[in-house]
C-alpha positions as CSV (number, residue, x, y, z in Angstrom):
1,M,110.9,-51.0,-113.7
2,F,109.1,-54.3,-112.8
3,R,107.3,-54.3,-109.2
4,K,106.8,-57.3,-107.3
5,A,102.9,-57.9,-106.7
6,F,101.5,-59.6,-103.1
7,T,101.4,-63.2,-103.3
8,L,98.3,-65.0,-102.5
9,I,99.8,-65.9,-99.1
10,E,100.9,-62.6,-98.3
11,L,97.0,-61.5,-99.0
12,L,95.6,-64.3,-96.9
13,V,97.9,-63.3,-93.9
14,V,96.9,-59.6,-94.3
15,I,93.2,-60.8,-94.4
16,A,93.6,-62.9,-91.2
17,I,95.0,-60.1,-89.4
18,I,92.5,-57.9,-90.2
19,A,89.7,-60.4,-89.4
20,I,91.3,-61.0,-86.1
21,L,91.4,-57.2,-85.5
22,A,88.0,-57.0,-86.2
23,A,87.1,-59.8,-83.9
24,I,88.9,-58.1,-81.1
25,L,87.7,-54.4,-81.7
26,F,84.2,-55.1,-82.7
27,P,83.1,-56.2,-79.1
28,V,85.0,-53.2,-77.7
29,F,83.0,-51.1,-79.8
30,A,79.7,-52.2,-79.0
31,Q,80.6,-52.1,-75.2
32,A,81.7,-48.3,-75.7
33,K,78.1,-47.7,-77.4
34,E,76.3,-49.3,-74.7
35,A,78.3,-47.5,-72.0
36,A,77.4,-44.2,-73.6
37,K,73.8,-45.1,-73.8
38,K,73.9,-46.3,-70.2
39,T,75.5,-43.2,-69.3
40,Q,73.1,-41.0,-71.2
41,S,70.0,-42.9,-69.4
42,L,71.5,-42.2,-66.1
43,S,71.5,-38.6,-67.0
44,N,67.9,-38.9,-67.7
45,V,66.8,-40.2,-64.7
46,K,68.8,-37.9,-62.7
47,Q,66.8,-35.0,-64.2
48,Q,63.9,-36.6,-63.7
49,G,64.5,-37.3,-60.1
50,L,65.7,-33.4,-59.5
51,A,62.3,-32.9,-61.2
52,L,60.4,-34.8,-58.9
53,Q,62.3,-32.8,-56.0
54,M,61.1,-29.5,-57.5
55,Y,57.5,-30.7,-58.0
56,G,57.4,-31.6,-54.4
57,S,58.8,-28.1,-53.6
58,D,56.0,-26.8,-55.1
59,S,53.4,-29.3,-53.8
60,D,53.8,-29.0,-50.1
61,D,56.1,-32.1,-50.3
62,G,53.6,-34.2,-52.5
63,Y,54.6,-36.0,-55.4
64,P,52.6,-37.1,-58.4
65,T,50.6,-40.1,-58.7
66,W,50.9,-42.4,-61.5
67,S,47.7,-41.1,-62.9
68,E,45.0,-38.9,-61.7
69,Y,42.4,-40.5,-63.6
70,W,43.3,-44.0,-61.6
71,A,43.9,-42.7,-58.2
72,I,40.5,-41.0,-58.4
73,S,38.6,-43.8,-60.0
74,T,39.7,-46.3,-57.5
75,N,38.5,-44.0,-54.5
76,N,41.9,-42.9,-53.4
77,G,41.0,-39.6,-54.8
78,A,39.3,-38.8,-51.8
79,T,42.1,-38.0,-49.9
80,G,44.4,-36.7,-52.5
81,P,45.2,-33.2,-53.9
82,L,41.8,-33.9,-56.1
83,A,39.4,-34.7,-53.5
84,G,36.2,-34.3,-54.6
85,V,36.7,-34.1,-58.2
86,P,35.3,-36.2,-60.8
87,A,37.7,-39.0,-62.2
88,G,37.2,-37.8,-65.7
89,S,38.9,-39.4,-68.4
90,D,42.3,-41.2,-68.7
91,T,44.3,-38.9,-70.7
92,I,48.1,-38.9,-70.6
93,D,48.3,-35.1,-69.6
94,R,47.2,-36.6,-66.1
95,Y,50.2,-39.2,-65.7
96,W,53.3,-38.5,-63.7
97,D,56.0,-37.8,-66.4
98,A,53.3,-35.3,-67.6
99,K,53.2,-33.6,-64.6
100,L,57.1,-33.4,-64.0
101,N,57.8,-32.3,-67.7
102,V,57.1,-28.7,-66.8
103,Y,60.4,-28.5,-64.7
104,V,62.5,-30.3,-67.7
105,K,60.7,-29.2,-70.9
106,S,62.1,-32.0,-72.9
107,G,59.8,-33.9,-75.2
108,N,56.2,-33.7,-74.9
109,P,54.8,-36.5,-72.6
110,E,51.7,-34.5,-72.2
111,K,50.8,-35.6,-75.8
112,G,52.5,-38.7,-76.1
113,K,55.5,-37.8,-77.2
114,Y,58.5,-39.5,-75.0
115,S,61.5,-38.2,-76.7
116,G,64.5,-36.4,-75.1
117,L,65.2,-37.2,-71.3
118,W,61.8,-39.0,-71.4
119,R,63.0,-41.7,-73.9
120,S,66.0,-44.4,-72.7
121,P,68.4,-44.6,-75.6
122,A,68.2,-48.3,-75.2
123,A,64.5,-48.4,-75.8
124,Q,63.3,-50.8,-78.7
125,E,60.2,-49.3,-79.2
126,A,59.1,-45.5,-80.9
127,D,59.0,-42.5,-78.9
128,T,55.3,-42.6,-78.9
129,K,55.7,-45.4,-76.1
130,R,57.0,-45.0,-72.7
131,S,60.2,-46.3,-71.5
132,Y,60.6,-45.1,-68.0
133,G,58.3,-46.1,-65.1
134,I,57.2,-44.6,-61.7
135,G,57.9,-47.3,-58.7
136,Y,54.9,-49.2,-58.4
137,Y,55.2,-49.2,-54.5
138,F,55.7,-45.2,-54.9
139,T,52.4,-44.8,-56.5
140,Y,50.3,-47.8,-55.0
141,D,49.9,-48.3,-51.2
142,R,50.4,-52.1,-49.8
143,D,50.4,-51.0,-46.2
144,S,47.8,-53.7,-44.6
145,T,45.9,-50.9,-42.8
146,S,45.5,-48.9,-45.9
147,P,43.0,-49.2,-48.6
148,W,45.6,-50.5,-50.7
149,S,45.1,-48.2,-53.6
150,Y,46.7,-45.6,-55.8
151,R,48.2,-42.5,-53.9
152,W,49.9,-39.4,-53.9
153,L,52.8,-39.7,-51.9
154,N,54.2,-37.3,-49.3
155,A,57.6,-36.9,-48.4
156,G,56.8,-37.0,-44.7
157,K,56.1,-40.8,-45.2
158,I,59.2,-41.8,-46.3
159,V,61.6,-43.5,-44.4
160,S,64.6,-43.8,-46.4
161,P,64.6,-41.2,-49.4
162,A,68.3,-42.4,-50.4
163,T,67.2,-46.0,-50.9
164,L,63.5,-45.4,-52.0
165,V,63.6,-45.8,-56.0
166,F,61.5,-43.2,-57.7
167,N,61.5,-44.5,-61.2
168,G,63.7,-46.4,-63.5
169,E,63.8,-48.1,-67.0
170,S,60.5,-49.5,-67.9
171,G,58.4,-50.4,-70.6
172,Y,55.3,-48.7,-72.1
173,S,52.8,-48.8,-69.1
174,G,55.1,-46.1,-67.5
175,M,55.1,-48.0,-64.0
176,M,57.4,-50.7,-62.9
177,S,55.5,-53.5,-61.4
178,R,56.0,-55.5,-57.9
179,Q,59.1,-57.7,-57.7
180,V,56.6,-60.7,-57.2
181,N,54.9,-60.1,-60.5
182,Y,57.8,-61.2,-62.5
183,D,56.4,-59.1,-65.4
184,A,59.9,-58.4,-67.1
185,Y,60.8,-62.1,-66.7
186,V,57.8,-63.5,-68.6
187,D,57.9,-60.6,-71.3
188,K,61.5,-61.7,-71.7
189,Y,61.5,-65.3,-71.4
190,I,58.0,-66.9,-71.3
191,T,56.0,-64.9,-73.7
192,P,58.5,-62.6,-75.5
193,A,57.0,-59.3,-76.1
194,P,57.9,-55.6,-75.5
195,F,58.4,-54.7,-71.9
196,R,55.1,-53.7,-70.5
197,R,56.2,-53.1,-67.0
198,E,59.9,-52.7,-65.7
199,A,62.9,-53.4,-68.2
200,P,65.7,-54.3,-65.4
201,D,68.1,-55.7,-67.5
202,R,67.9,-52.9,-70.3
203,F,72.0,-52.5,-70.1
204,S,74.2,-55.5,-69.3
205,N,72.1,-57.1,-67.0
206,G,71.0,-53.9,-64.9
207,A,69.4,-50.5,-65.7
208,C,69.2,-47.1,-64.3
209,Y,66.9,-45.8,-61.2
210,S,66.6,-42.5,-59.7
211,Y,65.7,-42.3,-56.0
212,A,63.3,-40.2,-53.7
213,D,66.5,-37.9,-52.8
214,G,67.2,-36.9,-56.1
215,H,70.4,-39.1,-56.9
216,A,70.4,-42.0,-59.7
217,K,72.5,-44.9,-60.3
218,F,72.9,-48.0,-62.2
219,V,71.7,-51.3,-60.4
220,L,72.5,-54.9,-61.4
221,R,69.1,-56.7,-62.3
222,A,69.8,-59.4,-59.8
223,K,69.9,-56.5,-56.7
224,Y,66.3,-55.7,-57.2
225,W,64.6,-58.1,-59.2
226,A,65.1,-62.0,-58.0
227,W,64.6,-64.3,-61.1
228,P,64.4,-67.9,-61.7
229,T,66.8,-69.5,-63.9
230,P,65.6,-68.5,-67.6
231,K,62.8,-70.1,-69.0
232,Q,61.7,-71.7,-65.9
233,T,58.5,-70.8,-64.2
234,N,59.1,-71.9,-60.4
235,Y,58.7,-68.2,-59.5
236,S,57.2,-69.2,-55.9
237,A,60.8,-70.0,-55.0
238,Y,61.9,-66.2,-55.3
239,N,58.9,-64.7,-53.8
240,A,60.2,-64.3,-50.1
241,Q,63.7,-62.7,-51.4
242,N,61.7,-60.4,-53.6
243,Y,59.2,-59.2,-50.7
244,C,62.3,-58.4,-48.9
245,I,63.9,-56.2,-52.2
246,S,60.4,-54.5,-52.1
247,A,60.6,-53.5,-48.5
248,L,64.3,-52.1,-48.7
249,H,64.1,-50.4,-52.2
250,F,60.7,-49.7,-53.1
251,A,58.3,-49.2,-50.3
252,P,58.0,-46.0,-48.9
253,G,56.4,-45.8,-45.4
254,A,57.2,-47.7,-42.4
255,G,54.0,-49.5,-42.5
256,E,54.1,-51.1,-45.8
257,R,57.8,-51.7,-45.6
258,T,57.0,-53.8,-42.2
259,T,54.4,-55.7,-44.1
260,L,56.6,-56.5,-46.9
261,A,59.2,-57.7,-44.7
262,N,56.9,-60.1,-42.6
263,L,55.8,-61.5,-45.9
264,A,59.7,-62.2,-46.5
265,I,60.1,-63.4,-43.1
266,S,57.1,-65.8,-43.0
267,G,58.4,-67.5,-46.5
268,G,61.9,-68.0,-44.9
269,Y,63.9,-65.4,-46.0
270,S,65.7,-63.1,-43.2
271,C,64.8,-59.3,-44.1
272,V,66.3,-56.7,-42.1
273,L,64.9,-53.2,-42.7
274,D,67.8,-51.3,-41.3
275,Q,69.9,-52.4,-43.9
């Protein structure tokens, strides 16, 4: 019995319908994939933040510095837990992530293997490179009365643990920079290169962070990093706002928070520290 075949018009209509459905669904799939990665990254930084709490409990409320080598070699080691110990070598087992890994046992940051929860699922580089970094002010003291150097932060110095960023999405250095350095902006728009310091827009204009009290959350880039319009270089116009952001969310102690807030105010930006 003869069966009627599809006409060319009918085939074209079917193809058009499939194309329309694909155009609708593919972005949805992409968004779902990114959402899954963001959820995984949030879990990663949450576990890193909890590891920080356990480290502090075992260390008289003291927290690891970015690098023991740099803390000692910049003379801040004289007042740290390794006072009197020679600086030694700048080896990766002396960095903050290697110190915390004993509490999570994921990957092997002690030997330069940043896999498991030490790798952001959206990182573009191999797991031999870091993709999470400690906060600059968490590890570097910017109080105007201090030596302005790397330090071992103590929980007793933290004014607001719930708002103090401990770590978050970053590049291979394992430490986020100051907001007024614009490192991620330059890496992305001015001299495109792999992120070296922070990566504040790794997920749809935002990134995942953990805090000194152990919680974690996703934050839009604009809240924590005030940038110029892409590809412009008028950084100074945003300095005052960024000093205030640093004071509110990244600086631990009262003195350094006040120092940064005053820089914001002197630049014409209203900065209230009890936010």
